[in-house]
DOTI-196447 format. One record per residue: residue number from 0; residue in three letters; chain; x, y, z of N, C-alpha, C in turn. Coordinates in steps of 0.02 Angstrom, whole numbers, plus 32768, in hexadecimal, padded with zeros to 4 digits. Layout:
BEGIN
{pt NUM 'ALA' 'A' {X Y Z} {X Y Z} {X Y Z}},
...
END
This chain:
BEGIN
{pt 0 'MET' 'A' {E6DB EC87 311D} {E70C EC7D 30DF} {E744 EC61 30ED}},
{pt 1 'LEU' 'A' {E758 EC23 30BA} {E7A2 EC0A 30C8} {E7D7 EC30 3090}},
{pt 2 'LYS' 'A' {E807 EC31 30B7} {E83F EC4D 3087} {E879 EC14 308D}},
{pt 3 'LEU' 'A' {E886 EC04 3053} {E8AD EBDC 3037} {E8F9 EBFA 3023}},
{pt 4 'VAL' 'A' {E940 EBD6 305B} {E962 EC09 3036} {E985 EBCC 302D}},
{pt 5 'CYS' 'A' {E9C3 EBF4 2FE9} {E9FA EBAF 2FE8} {EA2C EBCF 2FE9}},
{pt 6 'THR' 'A' {EA71 EBA7 2FF1} {EAA5 EBAB 3001} {EAD3 EB84 2FE0}},
{pt 7 'THR' 'A' {EB01 EBA8 2FC5} {EB38 EB6C 2F99} {EB75 EB8C 2FC9}},
{pt 8 'TYR' 'A' {EB91 EB58 2FC5} {EBE5 EB6C 2FE5} {EC11 EB63 2FB0}},
{pt 9 'ILE' 'A' {EC1F EB90 2F82} {EC4E EB92 2F4F} {EC94 EB78 2F57}},
{pt 10 'SER' 'A' {ECA6 EB8B 2F9D} {ECF5 EB6C 2FA6} {ED01 EB35 2FB1}},
{pt 11 'ASP' 'A' {ECB8 EB02 2FC3} {ECC6 EACC 2FC8} {ECB7 EA94 2F93}},
{pt 12 'MET' 'A' {ECB2 EAC4 2F4A} {ECA5 EA96 2F0E} {ECEC EAAA 2EDE}},
{pt 13 'THR' 'A' {ECF0 EA73 2ECB} {ED1A EA8B 2E9D} {ED13 EA85 2E49}},
{pt 14 'VAL' 'A' {ED3D EAB6 2E26} {ED29 EAC2 2DDB} {ED51 EA9F 2DB0}},
{pt 15 'SER' 'A' {ED3B EAA0 2D66} {ED7D EA88 2D3E} {EDAB EAD2 2D33}},
{pt 16 'LEU' 'A' {EDF2 EAD1 2D39} {EE1A EB0D 2D2D} {EE23 EAF9 2CE2}},
{pt 17 'VAL' 'A' {EE29 EADE 2CBF} {EE3B EAE5 2C79} {EE1E EAF4 2C57}},
{pt 18 'GLN' 'A' {EDF8 EB20 2C46} {EDDA EB3E 2C2D} {EDFD EB91 2C2B}},
{pt 19 'ALA' 'A' {EDEF EBAA 2BDE} {EE1A EBFA 2BCA} {EE28 EC1B 2BFB}},
{pt 20 'PRO' 'A' {EE60 EC3D 2C10} {EE87 EC3D 2BD3} {EEAB EC1A 2BED}},
{pt 21 'VAL' 'A' {EEB3 EBCD 2BFF} {EEDF EBB0 2BFC} {EF02 EB91 2BBF}},
{pt 22 'LYS' 'A' {EF54 EB87 2BCF} {EF81 EB7A 2B91} {EFA5 EB38 2BAE}},
{pt 23 'CYS' 'A' {EF9A EB08 2B74} {EFAD EAC6 2B73} {EFE9 EAAF 2B53}},
{pt 24 'ARG' 'A' {F024 EAA0 2B59} {F058 EA82 2B43} {F064 EA3A 2B3C}},
{pt 25 'VAL' 'A' {F07A EA14 2B09} {F08B E9C0 2B16} {F0D1 E9BF 2AF8}},
{pt 26 'SER' 'A' {F0EC E99A 2B17} {F130 E97C 2AF5} {F134 E967 2AAE}},
{pt 27 'SER' 'A' {F0FE E93C 2A96} {F0F9 E942 2A51} {F0A8 E915 2A36}},
{pt 28 'VAL' 'A' {F097 E92C 29EF} {F079 E91C 29CF} {F068 E8E4 29A7}},
{pt 29 'LEU' 'A' {F055 E8BC 2996} {F053 E87D 2966} {F03E E8AC 291B}},
{pt 30 'ASN' 'A' {F084 E88E 28EA} {F08A E8B7 28BC} {F086 E8F7 28A8}},
{pt 31 'LYS' 'A' {F089 E911 28EB} {F077 E97C 28EB} {F03B E984 28D3}},
{pt 32 'ASP' 'A' {F007 E954 28D6} {EFC4 E970 28C6} {EFB0 E97E 28FC}},
{pt 33 'ARG' 'A' {EFA7 E9B9 2908} {EF87 E9E9 294A} {EF46 E9EE 2938}},
{pt 34 'ALA' 'A' {EF39 E9E5 2913} {EEE9 E9EB 28FC} {EED0 E9AB 291A}},
{pt 35 'LEU' 'A' {EEE0 E980 290A} {EEC6 E937 290D} {EED9 E91A 2951}},
{pt 36 'TYR' 'A' {EF1F E926 2971} {EF25 E8FD 29A9} {EF54 E93F 29D7}},
{pt 37 'GLY' 'A' {EF35 E979 29DD} {EF5A E9AB 29F9} {EF39 E9B4 2A49}},
{pt 38 'ALA' 'A' {EF76 E9E3 2A7D} {EF63 E9D4 2AB2} {EF0D E9FA 2AAD}},
{pt 39 'GLN' 'A' {EF01 EA21 2A9A} {EEB7 EA3F 2AAF} {EE85 EA07 2A97}},
{pt 40 'ASN' 'A' {EE8E E9C7 2A76} {EE62 E9BE 2A80} {EE48 E96F 2ABB}},
{pt 41 'MET' 'A' {EE77 E969 2ADB} {EE5F E945 2B2B} {EE4A E978 2B53}},
{pt 42 'LEU' 'A' {EE44 E9BC 2B40} {EE49 E9F0 2B73} {EDE6 EA08 2B69}},
{pt 43 'SER' 'A' {EDD4 E9F4 2B26} {ED8C EA13 2AF7} {ED4E E9EC 2B2C}},
{pt 44 'GLY' 'A' {ED59 E9A7 2B3F} {ED1E E990 2B5E} {ECF2 E961 2B2E}},
{pt 45 'ASP' 'A' {ED1F E963 2AF6} {ECF2 E92B 2AC1} {ED1C E8F0 2AC8}},
{pt 46 'ILE' 'A' {ED07 E8B5 2AED} {ED2A E87D 2AE6} {ED44 E857 2AAD}},
{pt 47 'SER' 'A' {ED1D E878 2A6F} {ED32 E85A 2A36} {ED81 E872 2A29}},
{pt 48 'SER' 'A' {EDA1 E897 2A43} {EDD6 E8D0 2A29} {EE11 E8B9 2A58}},
{pt 49 'CYS' 'A' {EE55 E8C2 2A55} {EE7D E8C4 2A7E} {EECA E8C5 2A5E}},
{pt 50 'TRP' 'A' {EEF2 E8C4 2A9D} {EF34 E8E4 2A8C} {EF59 E89C 2A86}},
{pt 51 'ASN' 'A' {EF70 E899 2A4F} {EFAD E85C 2A48} {EFDD E868 2A29}},
{pt 52 'SER' 'A' {F011 E854 2A52} {F063 E86F 2A6A} {F073 E84B 2A26}},
{pt 53 'ASP' 'A' {F0B9 E859 2A0A} {F0D8 E847 29E6} {F0F9 E7FF 2A0B}},
{pt 54 'GLN' 'A' {F120 E7DA 29F3} {F136 E7A7 2A12} {F17C E7BF 2A25}},
{pt 55 'GLY' 'A' {F18F E7AC 2A72} {F1DE E7B3 2A92} {F1B6 E7CE 2AE3}},
{pt 56 'SER' 'A' {F1ED E7BE 2B0B} {F1E5 E7CE 2B48} {F225 E7F5 2B66}},
{pt 57 'PRO' 'A' {F204 E824 2B85} {F1CF E837 2BAE} {F19C E85A 2B84}},
{pt 58 'GLN' 'A' {F163 E864 2B97} {F136 E890 2B7C} {F11A E8CE 2BCF}},
{pt 59 'SER' 'A' {F0F4 E8F3 2BA1} {F0F1 E931 2BE1} {F0A2 E95C 2BCA}},
{pt 60 'ILE' 'A' {F081 E97A 2BFE} {F054 E9A1 2BD9} {F055 E9D8 2C17}},
{pt 61 'ILE' 'A' {F065 EA14 2BFC} {F062 EA47 2C1E} {F021 EA80 2C29}},
{pt 62 'ILE' 'A' {F010 EA8C 2C62} {EFDE EAC9 2C6F} {EFED EAEC 2C82}},
{pt 63 'ASN' 'A' {EFDA EB34 2C4E} {EFDF EB74 2C72} {EF9B EBA2 2C8B}},
{pt 64 'PHE' 'A' {EF92 EB95 2CC2} {EF58 EBB0 2CCF} {EF4B EC0D 2CB7}},
{pt 65 'GLN' 'A' {EF87 EC2C 2CB5} {EF6F EC6B 2CA7} {EF59 EC94 2CEA}},
{pt 66 'ARG' 'A' {EF58 EC77 2D25} {EF4A EC95 2D63} {EF44 EC70 2D96}},
{pt 67 'GLN' 'A' {EF3D EC7F 2DBC} {EF49 EC4F 2E12} {EF02 EC27 2E06}},
{pt 68 'VAL' 'A' {EF20 EBF6 2E2F} {EEE7 EBB8 2E39} {EEFF EB8C 2E81}},
{pt 69 'HIS' 'A' {EEC7 EB6C 2E98} {EED4 EB3B 2ECE} {EEBC EAFE 2EA3}},
{pt 70 'THR' 'A' {EEEC EACE 2EA0} {EEE3 EAA3 2E8C} {EEC4 EA52 2EB6}},
{pt 71 'GLU' 'A' {EEB8 EA32 2E97} {EE89 E9F1 2EC9} {EE9A E9B9 2EB0}},
{pt 72 'GLN' 'A' {EE7B E9A8 2E6D} {EE89 E968 2E5A} {EE8C E973 2DFF}},
{pt 73 'LEU' 'A' {EEA5 E94B 2DE2} {EEC0 E937 2DA8} {EE8E E8FE 2D87}},
{pt 74 'GLN' 'A' {EE75 E8FB 2D61} {EE4F E8C5 2D37} {EE71 E8B6 2CF9}},
{pt 75 'LEU' 'A' {EE6F E886 2CE7} {EE83 E86D 2CA7} {EE61 E828 2C8D}},
{pt 76 'ILE' 'A' {EE59 E82E 2C4A} {EE48 E7EB 2C20} {EE6C E7CC 2C02}},
{pt 77 'PHE' 'A' {EE94 E7B1 2BFB} {EEBA E786 2BC2} {EE9A E757 2B97}},
{pt 78 'GLN' 'A' {EEC0 E749 2B6E} {EEAA E71E 2B37} {EECE E6E1 2B42}},
{pt 79 'GLY' 'A' {EEA9 E6A4 2B5D} {EEDB E66F 2B8B} {EF01 E655 2B4F}},
{pt 80 'GLY' 'A' {EF44 E63E 2B70} {EF80 E62B 2B3B} {EFAB E666 2B37}},
{pt 81 'PHE' 'A' {EFAA E69F 2B2C} {EFC1 E6E0 2B2C} {EFBA E70D 2B62}},
{pt 82 'VAL' 'A' {EFC4 E6EF 2B98} {EFD4 E723 2BDB} {F00A E72A 2BEA}},
{pt 83 'GLY' 'A' {F006 E775 2BF7} {F042 E78F 2C1D} {F055 E76A 2C6B}},
{pt 84 'GLN' 'A' {F08E E765 2C7B} {F09C E736 2CB4} {F0C8 E75B 2CD6}},
{pt 85 'ASP' 'A' {F0DB E732 2D1B} {F10B E755 2D37} {F119 E79A 2D44}},
{pt 86 'ALA' 'A' {F0E1 E7C8 2D5F} {F0DE E802 2D3F} {F0D8 E82F 2D87}},
{pt 87 'SER' 'A' {F100 E879 2D81} {F0FB E8A5 2DAB} {F0C9 E8EF 2D9F}},
{pt 88 'LEU' 'A' {F09E E8F9 2DD2} {F095 E949 2DD6} {F0C3 E97B 2DDD}},
{pt 89 'PHE' 'A' {F0D8 E9A8 2DBB} {F0F8 E9EA 2DDA} {F0C8 EA24 2DD6}},
{pt 90 'VAL' 'A' {F0E5 EA5A 2E10} {F0B9 EA8B 2DFB} {F0EC EAD2 2E03}},
{pt 91 'LYS' 'A' {F0CD EB08 2DE0} {F0DE EB37 2DEE} {F0BB EB7A 2E07}},
{pt 92 'THR' 'A' {F0DB EBA2 2E48} {F0B0 EBBC 2E6C} {F0AB EC01 2E62}},
{pt 93 'LYS' 'A' {F091 EC28 2E8B} {F093 EC6D 2E81} {F0E0 EC7A 2E9D}},
{pt 94 'GLU' 'A' {F0F2 EC5C 2EDD} {F12B EC5E 2EEA} {F174 EC53 2EDA}},
{pt 95 'GLU' 'A' {F16C EC0C 2EAE} {F1A8 EBFA 2E78} {F18E EBF9 2E40}},
{pt 96 'THR' 'A' {F18E EC27 2E0B} {F180 EC48 2DD1} {F1B8 EC13 2DA0}},
{pt 97 'ILE' 'A' {F1F0 EBFE 2DB1} {F21A EBE8 2D86} {F22E EB9D 2D8D}},
{pt 98 'GLN' 'A' {F241 EB95 2DBA} {F23C EB4B 2DC3} {F1F0 EB17 2DDC}},
{pt 99 'TRP' 'A' {F201 EAE2 2DB7} {F1C6 EAB1 2DC6} {F1D4 EA93 2DF9}},
{pt 100 'LYS' 'A' {F1A1 EA8B 2E35} {F1A6 EA66 2E60} {F181 EA27 2E6A}},
{pt 101 'GLU' 'A' {F19C E9E0 2E7D} {F17A E9B5 2E6F} {F141 E9B3 2EB4}},
{pt 102 'LEU' 'A' {F10B E993 2EAF} {F0C8 E990 2EC8} {F0CA E949 2EEC}},
{pt 103 'GLN' 'A' {F0C6 E923 2EC1} {F0B5 E8DE 2EB7} {F0C9 E8AF 2E84}},
{pt 104 'HIS' 'A' {F0CE E873 2E9B} {F0D6 E84A 2E69} {F089 E815 2E64}},
{pt 105 'ILE' 'A' {F078 E7FB 2E22} {F03B E7EC 2DFD} {F04C E79B 2DDB}},
{pt 106 'ASP' 'A' {F023 E76E 2DD8} {F032 E739 2DA7} {EFF0 E730 2D92}},
{pt 107 'PRO' 'A' {EFDE E745 2D53} {EF9D E72E 2D4D} {EF90 E6E0 2D30}},
{pt 108 'VAL' 'A' {EF5C E6D1 2D2D} {EF48 E68D 2D1B} {EF3F E689 2CD2}},
{pt 109 'ASN' 'A' {EF59 E649 2CC7} {EF4D E646 2C6C} {EF05 E612 2C53}},
{pt 110 'ASP' 'A' {EEDA E660 2C64} {EE9F E647 2C43} {EE6D E68D 2C2D}},
{pt 111 'ASN' 'A' {EE41 E697 2C0C} {EE1F E6C4 2BF7} {EDE5 E6E4 2C1C}},
{pt 112 'SER' 'A' {EDEF E6D8 2C61} {EDB4 E6FF 2C84} {EDDC E73C 2CAF}},
{pt 113 'LEU' 'A' {EDA0 E760 2CC7} {EDB4 E7AC 2CEC} {EDF2 E7A6 2D28}},
{pt 114 'GLN' 'A' {EE1B E7C9 2D2A} {EE4A E7A5 2D5B} {EE55 E7FF 2D7A}},
{pt 115 'ILE' 'A' {EE4F E7F6 2DC3} {EE4C E832 2DE1} {EE80 E82D 2E10}},
{pt 116 'PHE' 'A' {EEAF E861 2E0E} {EEE5 E86A 2E49} {EEE6 E8A0 2E66}},
{pt 117 'PRO' 'A' {EEE3 E8A4 2EBB} {EEF3 E8EB 2EE7} {EF28 E90D 2EC6}},
{pt 118 'CYS' 'A' {EF32 E959 2ECD} {EF73 E96E 2EA1} {EF5B E9B3 2EDB}},
{pt 119 'LYS' 'A' {EF52 E9B4 2F17} {EF4E E9ED 2F3C} {EF7A EA39 2F4C}},
{pt 120 'ALA' 'A' {EF7D EA62 2F2D} {EFA9 EA93 2F29} {EF8F EAD3 2F27}},
{pt 121 'ASN' 'A' {EFB4 EB0D 2F40} {EF80 EB58 2F3B} {EFB7 EB87 2F15}},
{pt 122 'HIS' 'A' {EF96 EBA3 2F08} {EFB4 EBE8 2ECE} {EFCB EBD0 2E98}},
{pt 123 'VAL' 'A' {EFC1 EB93 2E74} {EFE3 EB82 2E4A} {EFDE EBAE 2DF8}},
{pt 124 'THR' 'A' {F00F EBAC 2DD6} {F004 EBCC 2DA9} {F01A EB9E 2D61}},
{pt 125 'ALA' 'A' {F02D EB78 2D65} {F03C EB33 2D39} {F038 EAE8 2D4D}},
{pt 126 'LEU' 'A' {F01A EAB9 2D2E} {F025 EA78 2D4A} {F053 EA4D 2D0A}},
{pt 127 'LYS' 'A' {F078 EA35 2D27} {F08B EA03 2CE7} {F0A2 E9B9 2CF8}},
{pt 128 'ILE' 'A' {F087 E987 2CC1} {F082 E942 2CE3} {F0C0 E91D 2CAF}},
{pt 129 'LEU' 'A' {F0EB E8F3 2CCC} {F10F E8DB 2CAE} {F102 E887 2CB9}},
{pt 130 'PHE' 'A' {F114 E877 2C71} {F10A E82F 2C6C} {F140 E804 2C58}},
{pt 131 'ARG' 'A' {F164 E7FA 2C81} {F1A2 E7D4 2C78} {F1A4 E797 2C49}},
{pt 132 'LYS' 'A' {F171 E76B 2C49} {F16E E731 2C14} {F126 E72C 2C15}},
{pt 133 'SER' 'A' {F10F E6FD 2BE8} {F0E4 E6F8 2BBB} {F0B9 E6A7 2BBD}},
{pt 134 'SER' 'A' {F082 E6A8 2BBB} {F064 E655 2BC1} {F076 E637 2B75}},
{pt 135 'ASP' 'A' {F097 E667 2B34} {F084 E664 2B00} {F0CD E65C 2B00}},
{pt 136 'PHE' 'A' {F0EA E620 2AC8} {F12F E617 2AC8} {F14B E640 2AA9}},
{pt 137 'TYR' 'A' {F138 E663 2A84} {F162 E6AD 2A58} {F16E E6E7 2A88}},
{pt 138 'GLY' 'A' {F130 E6E0 2ACF} {F136 E721 2AEC} {F103 E743 2AD1}},
{pt 139 'ARG' 'A' {F0D0 E73B 2ABB} {F09F E76A 2A9E} {F069 E76A 2AD3}},
{pt 140 'VAL' 'A' {F051 E7AE 2AF0} {F019 E7AB 2B20} {EFD8 E7D7 2AFD}},
{pt 141 'ILE' 'A' {EF9D E7BB 2B0B} {EF5F E7DD 2AE2} {EF3E E7F2 2B25}},
{pt 142 'VAL' 'A' {EF16 E832 2B2F} {EF02 E842 2B53} {EEB8 E860 2B3F}},
{pt 143 'TYR' 'A' {EE77 E845 2B48} {EE3B E86D 2B32} {EE1F E88A 2B50}},
{pt 144 'GLN' 'A' {EE31 E898 2B8D} {EE10 E8D6 2BB9} {EE43 E8DC 2BF0}},
{pt 145 'MET' 'A' {EE50 E91E 2BFE} {EE70 E943 2C39} {EE4C E974 2C54}},
{pt 146 'ASP' 'A' {EE48 E95C 2CA5} {EE31 E99F 2CB8} {EE5F E9B6 2CFE}},
{pt 147 'VAL' 'A' {EE53 E9F7 2D13} {EE79 E9F6 2D5F} {EE39 EA1E 2D7F}},
{pt 148 'GLN' 'A' {EE1B EA0C 2DB9} {EDED EA2B 2DDE} {EE0B EA3F 2E1F}},
{pt 149 'GLY' 'A' {EDF8 EA7C 2E30} {EE10 EAA5 2E60} {EDDC EAE5 2E78}},
{pt 150 'HIS' 'A' {EDFB EB1B 2E7E} {EDE5 EB5C 2E98} {EDFE EB85 2E78}},
{pt 151 'GLU' 'A' {EDD6 EBBF 2E6E} {EDF5 EC05 2E4F} {EE1C EC14 2E8F}},
{pt 152 'VAL' 'A' {EE50 EC4B 2E9A} {EE68 EC68 2EC1} {EE50 ECCC 2EBE}},
{pt 153 'ASP' 'A' {EE2F ECCD 2F03} {EE17 ED02 2EFC} {EE3D ED47 2F10}},
{pt 154 'GLU' 'A' {EE53 ED80 2EDA} {EE81 ED9C 2EEA} {EE63 EDD6 2F0F}},
END
């Protein structure tokens, strides 16, 4: 009798870290219409909904994970022409609960493709993306999809 054994290496697989109980805040929302343009839209998985900032720079996104996670990569889909640029990623960790620590600089391309940025950090409790400028003359940023991939922390 042949016996099949299936082994899954969970530690090597990344998962989406932006599911509940995550809290997301953004610097602004177009016309303060949170239902249509709020932060939750870029986390929904529905590519037809988006976060649309109001005009002005800088713009930012803050993800509070409500737990400790190990981050691996940031995934973003912008609306071409409304891309956040000259950006930095900041993290708060278990050790640094008050101050933001700069992780790295990213400069997204002005198009509507899926863009993936490495953001390896351990014991992260919050992630901040700061867009210092935008490809839009008025400083607006539109994000259709955002995801943070990584691993849950075994406590």
